[in-house]
N, C-alpha and C positions, 0 to 999 in steps of 0.2 A: 193443704197438707201434703207432705211427701210420703213415700213408702216407709220412711223411718218413723213416721208418726209425729214429726216435728214440723212446725210451720216454716215455709220457705221465707227467708228474710227478703225484704225489698232490695233492689240493686239498680245501679245506673250503668250505662255503657258509655265508654269514652273511646272515640276513634280518631287518632291523628291521621291526617291525610295530606297528600300533595295534589289531590284532585285527579288521581289516576282513574281510568275507566273501571277498574276493578272495584271501586267503592260502591257502585250501584249494585253489583252482584252480592257484595257483602251485606249491604243493608236489606236487599230483597230476601236473602236467606234468613237474616235476623227477624224480619217481619213475618216470614212464613213458618218459623220454627214453633213447634208445639210446646206449650208450657207458659208459665207466668211471664208477662211482658215486663220490660224494664220500666222503672219509674221515670227515667229520663234518659235520653240519648244526647250526648254532647259530641259534635263533630268539630274538631279543631283543624281548620284549613291552614296549613303551615306555609302556604305559598299565596298569601293575599295580594291584592292589587296595590298599586303605588299609594293609594289613599287609605289603605287598610281595609278595603272592602273585600268581600269574598264572592266568588261567582255563584250563580244559582246552581244548586245541586238537586239531582233527581232523587228525592227522598220518597220511599214508598208511602202510600196514603195511610196505611195502618200505623206508621211511625211519626207522621207529621205533627200530631198534637204533642208528642213527647220530645221532639227533636229541637235542639238549639245548635245553630252553626255559628262559630266564632272564629275570628282570625287568630292565627298563632303568631309567634314572634320570629319565625324563621330561624329558630335556634336548635332545631332537631327534635326527634321524637320524645326525648326525656322531658324537655321543656314543654312540648305540646301536651304531654300527659299531665303534667302538673297544672297547666292551664285548664284542662278539662276537669281535673279533680276539683279545682276550686269552684267550678260552676255546676258540679253534679248534684248539688243539693244535699240535704241531711239524710243520706241513706247509709246503712251500715256496710254495704259492699259496693265496690266499683270494679267493673270488668273492663279490661283494656283489650280491644281488638285492633289488629292491623287492618288497613283498608284493602288488603289483597287476600284475606282469608274468607272461607265460606263455612259458616256454622252449619251443623247437621240439621236434619229435619226435626230431631228431638232435642236440639241443643238447649233450649230454655228449660225444658222439663228436667234434663240431666243436670243442668246448672243448679236448679232449685234443690235437687237432691245433694249435690256437692256442697252447697252452702249450708244446708240444714244439718249435714253430717259433720261440719267443721267444729273442732273444739274451740274453747274460749281463747286459747293461745295460738290458734292457727292464723298466721298472718296472710296466707295466700293459698289458693287452690289452683293447680295447673290443669290444663286440658291435654287431651291426647291429640297430637297433630299428625295428620296423614298428608303425605306428599305424593301425589300420583305421578308415576314415571311411565314413559312409553313402554308398551308391551311388545312392539314389533321391532325394537332395536335396543342396543345398549344405550344407557343414558350418557349424555355429554358431561363434560367437566362441570359446567354450571348447574346442570340438573342434579348431579351427584352432590354438589355443594349445598344446594337447596334441600336435598333429601336429608341432610344432616340435622335439619330442624326437627325431624321426627323423633330423634333420640336426644335432643338437647335437654339438659337438666332443668333449666328454668328458661322459659321463653314467653315474652310478653305479647307474642302474636295473638294469644288468647290466655289471659291470666286474670283471675279474680283476686282482688286485694281487699282485706278488711280495712275500712276507713280509719279505724283507730291505729292500725299498724302504719298506714301511710302518714298519719299525723305525727306519730311517735318518731318516725324516721326522717321526717321533713320531705318525704317524696323522693322522686328520682333526682339524682345528681346531674345538674344541667351542664356540667363540664364534659359529659359524654355527649358529643354533638351528632354522632351517628347512631344508627340502630345496631349497636355493637357494645356489649359488656355492660350497658346501663342496667340490664336486668340482673346480671350476676352480682353487680355492685350492691344493688338494693337487697337482694336475697342474702348476701353475706352479712350485711349490716343487721338485718332482721334476725338471722340465725344467731349471730353473735350476741344479740340482746336477749335471747331466750325464747323468741318466737319459734314456731314450727311452720313448715311448708308442706302441704299435703298434695297428693296426686288425685286428680278428679277423674270422673268417668265420661264427661261430655267429650264429643269428638268434633274436630274442626279440620277442614281441608285447607291446605296451603298450596295452591297451584304454583308451578314454576313460572315466574313472570318472564317475558321476553327481555333479552339483554344483548348488548353489543359485544364485540370481541374483546373490548378492553375492561370489562367488568371485573375480571380477576385481578387486574393491575390496580384498579381503583380500590378494591377491597383491602389492599395492603395498608391503607390509611389506618386500619384497626390496630396496627402495631404500636401506634402512639397511644391508643387507649389501653393497651396491655401495660405500658409503662405507668399510666395513671393508676391502673389496678394494683400494681406493685407498690406504688407510693401510698395507696389508701389501705391496702390489706396485707402487706408484707409479701415476702418472696414465696410463701407457700400457698398463695391464693388459688393457684391452678388446681392443687390437690383438693382443697376444700370446695371449689366450685365445679370439680369434675371437668376441667377444661384442659385437654392435652396441649402440650407445648407446640406441636406441629413441626414444621420444617425450618423454623427460623434459624437455628444454628447452622444448617446447611446453606441457607440463603446467605447468611453472613460470610461464610467461608467462600462461596462462589463469587459473591460481590467483591470480596477482598482480593481474590485471585485475579479478577478482571481489572481492578484498579492497579494492582501490582504489575500486571502485564503492560498496561499503558504507561505506568511510571518508568518501568525498566526500559521500554522502547524509547521513551522521551530522553532518557539519559544515555542511550546508546548501548545498553546491556542486552544484546540480541539473544544470547543464550538464556539468560534469566527471563527475558520477556517471553521466549518460546516455551519455557517450562511453565510459567504462570499462565500463559495463554492456553496451554494444553490442559491445565487443571481447570481453568474456567470452562473450556469447551466440554470437558468430561462431565463436570458438574451440571452444566446446562443440559447436556444430552440426557443424562440420567433423570433429571427432573422432567424433561419433556416425555421420555419414554414412560415414566411412572404415571403421567397424566393421560397419555394416548392409549396405553394398553387396555384399561377397563372401559374405554369409550367406544363409540360407533366406528371410529377409524375412517371416517369420510375424509375427502380431500380438504374440505373446509375446516373440519375439526382439527386435522393434523396441522394444517398451516397456522391455525389459531394457537394451538399448543406450542408449536415451535417458536412463534413470535413472542408470545407472552411469557414463555419459560425463560427467555433471555432477559426480559424486562423486570420480571417479578423480584428476583433476588436484590438488585440494587434499589428497587422501589421499597421493598420491605426494610432494608437497612437504613434508607433515608428516613422513612417514617419513624422507625425506632429511635434514631438519633434526634429527630424533631421532637418526639415525645419527651425525651430526657431534657431537652432545652425548655419546652413549653411548661412542663409539669415539675420543674426542679424545686419549686417552693411549696408544693402541695402538702397539706396535712390531712390526716384522716378525720372524718366527721364523727366517728365513734359509733358504737352499737345503738340500736333503737330498741329499748326495752319495753315490754308490756308494763302496765301500771303495777302489777303485783309481783314482778320479778326484780329482785334486788341484785346489784352487782356482786360478783363473787368476792371481790376484795372487801366489800363491806361485811359480808358474812364471815370472812376470815378474821377481820379485825374484831368483830363482836365475840367470836369464839375465843380469840386470844385474851380479850378482856375478862371473859368468864373464867378462863383457866388461871388467870393471875389472881 
């Protein structure tokens, strides 16, 4: 029983992984957490061997009888979560954890309270994400980017879903191949169908993982997923998902200025090329300064920001264009309604029949 007087419902934990070293720390924290243990733990290894086998994983002894390790299809975290869901067994709740998070000492106890407090139409209960930042210096650009997870509206780094809601929605949309926007897509479909999403009390730490200097450039691939979100949910999806538009309009302008400068130079228009080149340089410098100013301003960080600030705008524009091509024929899946929630159009039609 929880403090609310309601019995804690059973749950399973699904962890998609690429086999990173952080997985052991995540599982160790899960095993040590005070409170009801999961009925099952499913680890979906999304980087299996050539023959589909998965490497041996160091699963804590307390979790070994509950744990199943299966190969994923190497199609991204959305597909891996669907694979794990199918193998989680007949439990009413499934909790998704990323392999680089660390549940708190009271995580299981707090989760039990979160689930027991959920209403019948609550599709999911979020966690409170803590991102530790260095105390002896300003955070780097990558560290600030990761810190944004602490205020993200819906984040599947630690999110508990009602099994009935996942079944009604069809699960995660596997067209999202990266860990980006697949959570917002599912949340909008659930909210559109009449489900609610609740904020939980459990806390999970999301450390900043090591990254090379090109991580911010690779992240621009998410611009293609933004196109998919627009196809699926309409042009106002950012407002409903609480997702700011960011700097893409500026990136597009800077990239266009750079292309125009090269084109003008190729056709011998030196004056026009100089003007466009100056616009490109100004935009790139402004972007670099905006990223350097709040950071530690070390030589390594400054050089990284200067280099990537020149590459990010064209990379963002390219991926947005690619998204328009790849997702040109996409159609929405439709909202995922609870069994007792009727479409508004049906209610309106019935009211019209009564009125007539």
